[in-house]
SELOSE-321414 format. One record per atom (N, C-alpha, C, O): residue number from 1; residue in three letters; x, y, z. Coordinates in nm, 2 decimals. Atoms other than C-alpha are relative to their C-alpha. Layout:
% residues N
    i   aa      px      py      pz
  NUM  ALA       X       Y       Z
...
% end
This chain:
% residues 69
    i   aa      px      py      pz
    1  MET   -0.02    0.05   -0.13
    1  MET   18.16   12.14    5.60
    1  MET   -0.07   -0.13    0.02
    1  MET   -0.19   -0.14   -0.02
    2  ILE    0.06    0.14   -0.02
    2  ILE   18.09   11.78    5.70
    2  ILE   -0.09    0.01    0.12
    2  ILE   -0.07    0.07    0.22
    3  GLY    0.10    0.00   -0.10
    3  GLY   17.78   11.72    5.91
    3  GLY    0.03   -0.11    0.11
    3  GLY    0.12   -0.19    0.09
    4  HIS   -0.03    0.10   -0.11
    4  HIS   17.77   11.53    6.24
    4  HIS   -0.03   -0.14   -0.03
    4  HIS    0.04   -0.23    0.00
    5  GLU    0.04    0.14    0.04
    5  GLU   17.59   11.23    6.10
    5  GLU    0.10   -0.06   -0.09
    5  GLU    0.14   -0.18   -0.07
    6  GLU   -0.10    0.05    0.09
    6  GLU   17.84   11.19    5.82
    6  GLU    0.13   -0.03    0.07
    6  GLU    0.20   -0.13    0.05
    7  LEU   -0.12    0.02   -0.08
    7  LEU   18.13   11.23    6.06
    7  LEU   -0.01   -0.12    0.09
    7  LEU    0.08   -0.20    0.10
    8  LEU    0.03    0.11   -0.08
    8  LEU   17.98   10.98    6.30
    8  LEU    0.01   -0.13   -0.08
    8  LEU    0.07   -0.23   -0.03
    9  HIS   -0.01    0.12    0.09
    9  HIS   17.94   10.73    6.02
    9  HIS    0.14   -0.04   -0.03
    9  HIS    0.18   -0.15   -0.03
   10  GLY   -0.14    0.02    0.03
   10  GLY   18.30   10.77    5.92
   10  GLY    0.08   -0.05    0.11
   10  GLY    0.16   -0.14    0.10
   11  LEU   -0.07    0.04   -0.12
   11  LEU   18.43   10.73    6.27
   11  LEU   -0.04   -0.15    0.03
   11  LEU    0.05   -0.22    0.08
   12  LYS    0.05    0.14   -0.03
   12  LYS   18.22   10.41    6.32
   12  LYS    0.07   -0.10   -0.10
   12  LYS    0.10   -0.21   -0.06
   13  GLN   -0.07    0.08    0.10
   13  GLN   18.37   10.27    6.00
   13  GLN    0.14   -0.02    0.03
   13  GLN    0.20   -0.13    0.03
   14  GLU   -0.14    0.01   -0.05
   14  GLU   18.72   10.35    6.12
   14  GLU    0.01   -0.09    0.12
   14  GLU    0.11   -0.17    0.13
   15  ARG   -0.01    0.09   -0.12
   15  ARG   18.64   10.18    6.45
   15  ARG   -0.01   -0.15   -0.04
   15  ARG    0.05   -0.23    0.02
   16  ARG    0.01    0.14    0.05
   16  ARG   18.53    9.86    6.26
   16  ARG    0.14   -0.05   -0.05
   16  ARG    0.18   -0.16   -0.02
   17  TRP   -0.14    0.04    0.05
   17  TRP   18.87    9.86    6.08
   17  TRP    0.10   -0.02    0.11
   17  TRP    0.18   -0.11    0.11
   18  ALA   -0.09    0.01   -0.12
   18  ALA   19.05    9.92    6.41
   18  ALA   -0.02   -0.13    0.08
   18  ALA    0.07   -0.19    0.12
   19  VAL    0.03    0.13   -0.07
   19  VAL   18.87    9.62    6.57
   19  VAL    0.05   -0.11   -0.08
   19  VAL    0.11   -0.21   -0.02
   20  ASP   -0.06    0.10    0.08
   20  ASP   18.97    9.41    6.28
   20  ASP    0.15   -0.01    0.01
   20  ASP    0.21   -0.12    0.02
   21  ASN   -0.14   -0.01   -0.02
   21  ASN   19.33    9.52    6.32
   21  ASN    0.04   -0.06    0.14
   21  ASN    0.14   -0.14    0.15
   22  VAL   -0.03    0.05   -0.13
   22  VAL   19.32    9.44    6.69
   22  VAL   -0.02   -0.15    0.01
   22  VAL    0.07   -0.22    0.07
   23  THR    0.03    0.14   -0.01
   23  THR   19.17    9.10    6.65
   23  THR    0.10   -0.08   -0.09
   23  THR    0.13   -0.20   -0.06
   24  ALA   -0.10    0.06    0.09
   24  ALA   19.42    9.02    6.37
   24  ALA    0.14   -0.01    0.06
   24  ALA    0.21   -0.11    0.06
   25  ASP   -0.13   -0.01   -0.05
   25  ASP   19.73    9.14    6.55
   25  ASP    0.00    0.10    0.12
   25  ASP   -0.02    0.22    0.09
   26  VAL    0.01   -0.09   -0.11
   26  VAL   19.73    9.28    6.90
   26  VAL    0.13    0.07    0.02
   26  VAL    0.22    0.02    0.08
   27  LEU   -0.11   -0.08   -0.02
   27  LEU   19.97    9.56    6.90
   27  LEU   -0.04    0.13    0.08
   27  LEU   -0.16    0.17    0.06
   28  PRO    0.04   -0.12   -0.08
   28  PRO   19.98    9.86    7.14
   28  PRO   -0.06    0.12   -0.09
   28  PRO   -0.15    0.18   -0.04
   29  GLU    0.05   -0.11    0.08
   29  GLU   19.93   10.11    6.85
   29  GLU   -0.14   -0.02   -0.05
   29  GLU   -0.22    0.07   -0.07
   30  HIS    0.14    0.04    0.05
   30  HIS   19.62    9.92    6.73
   30  HIS   -0.10    0.03    0.11
   30  HIS   -0.21    0.08    0.09
   31  ILE    0.09   -0.02   -0.12
   31  ILE   19.47    9.93    7.08
   31  ILE   -0.02    0.15    0.03
   31  ILE   -0.13    0.19    0.06
   32  ASP    0.01   -0.14   -0.02
   32  ASP   19.55   10.30    7.12
   32  ASP   -0.09    0.07   -0.11
   32  ASP   -0.17    0.15   -0.07
   33  ARG    0.09   -0.06    0.11
   33  ARG   19.39   10.38    6.78
   33  ARG   -0.15   -0.03    0.03
   33  ARG   -0.23    0.05    0.01
   34  LEU    0.13    0.04   -0.03
   34  LEU   19.08   10.19    6.88
   34  LEU   -0.06    0.08    0.12
   34  LEU   -0.17    0.13    0.11
   35  ALA    0.04   -0.08   -0.12
   35  ALA   19.06   10.37    7.22
   35  ALA   -0.03    0.14   -0.04
   35  ALA   -0.13    0.20    0.00
   36  ASN    0.02   -0.14    0.05
   36  ASN   19.10   10.71    7.05
   36  ASN   -0.13    0.01   -0.08
   36  ASN   -0.20    0.11   -0.07
   37  LEU    0.12    0.00    0.09
   37  LEU   18.83   10.63    6.79
   37  LEU   -0.13   -0.01    0.09
   37  LEU   -0.23    0.06    0.07
   38  HIS    0.12    0.02   -0.08
   38  HIS   18.59   10.51    7.06
   38  HIS   -0.03    0.13    0.08
   38  HIS   -0.15    0.16    0.10
   39  THR    0.01   -0.12   -0.08
   39  THR   18.65   10.82    7.27
   39  THR   -0.06    0.11   -0.09
   39  THR   -0.15    0.19   -0.05
   40  ALA    0.05   -0.10    0.09
   40  ALA   18.59   11.04    6.96
   40  ALA   -0.15   -0.02   -0.03
   40  ALA   -0.23    0.07   -0.04
   41  ILE    0.14    0.03    0.03
   41  ILE   18.26   10.86    6.88
   41  ILE   -0.09    0.04    0.12
   41  ILE   -0.19    0.10    0.10
   42  LEU    0.08   -0.03   -0.12
   42  LEU   18.14   10.90    7.24
   42  LEU   -0.02    0.15    0.01
   42  LEU   -0.13    0.20    0.05
   43  ALA    0.01   -0.14   -0.01
   43  ALA   18.22   11.27    7.24
   43  ALA   -0.09    0.06   -0.11
   43  ALA   -0.17    0.15   -0.08
   44  LEU    0.09   -0.05    0.11
   44  LEU   18.04   11.33    6.90
   44  LEU   -0.14   -0.04    0.03
   44  LEU   -0.23    0.05    0.01
   45  GLU    0.13    0.03   -0.04
   45  GLU   17.74   11.14    7.02
   45  GLU   -0.06    0.08    0.11
   45  GLU   -0.18    0.12    0.11
   46  ALA    0.04   -0.09   -0.11
   46  ALA   17.73   11.35    7.34
   46  ALA   -0.04    0.14   -0.06
   46  ALA   -0.14    0.20   -0.02
   47  VAL    0.03   -0.13    0.06
   47  VAL   17.74   11.67    7.13
   47  VAL   -0.13   -0.01   -0.08
   47  VAL   -0.22    0.09   -0.07
   48  MET    0.12    0.01    0.08
   48  MET   17.46   11.54    6.90
   48  MET   -0.12   -0.01    0.09
   48  MET   -0.23    0.03    0.05
   49  ALA    0.12    0.02   -0.09
   49  ALA   17.24   11.46    7.20
   49  ALA   -0.03    0.12    0.08
   49  ALA   -0.14    0.13    0.13
   50  GLU    0.02   -0.13   -0.07
   50  GLU   17.27   11.81    7.35
   50  GLU   -0.12    0.07   -0.08
   50  GLU   -0.12    0.07   -0.20
   51  PRO    0.11   -0.08    0.06
   51  PRO   16.95   12.02    7.29
   51  PRO    0.06    0.12   -0.06
   51  PRO    0.15    0.18   -0.01
   52  ARG   -0.05   -0.12    0.06
   52  ARG   17.00   12.30    7.05
   52  ARG   -0.05    0.12    0.08
   52  ARG   -0.16    0.13    0.13
   53  GLN    0.04   -0.12   -0.07
   53  GLN   17.00   12.64    7.21
   53  GLN   -0.09    0.09   -0.09
   53  GLN   -0.06    0.11   -0.21
   54  ALA    0.09   -0.09    0.07
   54  ALA   16.71   12.86    7.11
   54  ALA    0.07    0.14   -0.01
   54  ALA    0.13    0.19    0.08
   55  LYS   -0.06   -0.13    0.02
   55  LYS   16.83   13.18    6.96
   55  LYS   -0.09    0.11    0.07
   55  LYS   -0.21    0.12    0.04
   56  THR    0.08   -0.10   -0.07
   56  THR   16.73   13.46    7.19
   56  THR    0.07    0.13   -0.03
   56  THR    0.19    0.14   -0.06
   57  GLY   -0.06   -0.14    0.02
   57  GLY   16.78   13.83    7.16
   57  GLY   -0.11    0.09    0.04
   57  GLY   -0.22    0.06    0.09
   58  PRO    0.10   -0.10   -0.04
   58  PRO   16.59   14.15    7.21
   58  PRO   -0.13   -0.02   -0.08
   58  PRO   -0.12   -0.05   -0.20
   59  LYS    0.13    0.02    0.07
   59  LYS   16.22   14.12    7.13
   59  LYS   -0.04    0.14   -0.05
   59  LYS   -0.05    0.24    0.03
   60  ILE    0.04   -0.13    0.06
   60  ILE   16.12   14.40    6.89
   60  ILE   -0.15    0.00   -0.02
   60  ILE   -0.20   -0.08   -0.09
   61  GLU    0.14   -0.02    0.02
   61  GLU   15.76   14.51    6.91
   61  GLU   -0.03    0.11   -0.09
   61  GLU    0.04    0.22   -0.09
   62  PHE    0.04   -0.10    0.10
   62  PHE   15.60   14.70    6.63
   62  PHE   -0.13    0.06    0.03
   62  PHE   -0.22   -0.01    0.08
   63  GLY    0.13   -0.07   -0.02
   63  GLY   15.33   14.96    6.66
   63  GLY   -0.09   -0.02   -0.12
   63  GLY   -0.05   -0.08   -0.22
   64  GLU    0.09    0.01    0.11
   64  GLU   15.03   14.99    6.44
   64  GLU    0.05    0.07   -0.13
   64  GLU    0.00    0.03   -0.24
   65  ASP   -0.05   -0.07    0.12
   65  ASP   15.22   15.22    6.20
   65  ASP    0.11   -0.08   -0.06
   65  ASP    0.16   -0.04   -0.17
   66  GLY   -0.10    0.08    0.06
   66  GLY   15.47   14.94    6.13
   66  GLY    0.14    0.03    0.05
   66  GLY    0.23   -0.04    0.01
   67  TYR   -0.13   -0.03   -0.05
   67  TYR   15.76   15.10    6.31
   67  TYR    0.02   -0.06    0.14
   67  TYR   -0.07   -0.08    0.22
   68  PRO   -0.02    0.05   -0.13
   68  PRO   15.93   14.96    6.62
   68  PRO   -0.04    0.10    0.11
   68  PRO   -0.03    0.22    0.09
   69  LYS    0.05   -0.09   -0.11
   69  LYS   15.80   15.10    6.95
   69  LYS    0.12    0.05    0.07
   69  LYS    0.11    0.13    0.16
% end
């Protein structure tokens, strides 16, 4: 499975190519591609900025004999 950092790097590279395409030849499909890439990058950065949820569950306490209470 690809990690967030690796995916973000790939999307940013794609965005650079899309910007080059737009500056070379302004076509609607190039602009759409750039807009979609930018939106994907923003969404991924938002997910990466979210704090990780602490795993919670029942707390098991053990007695002196080593068995759960």
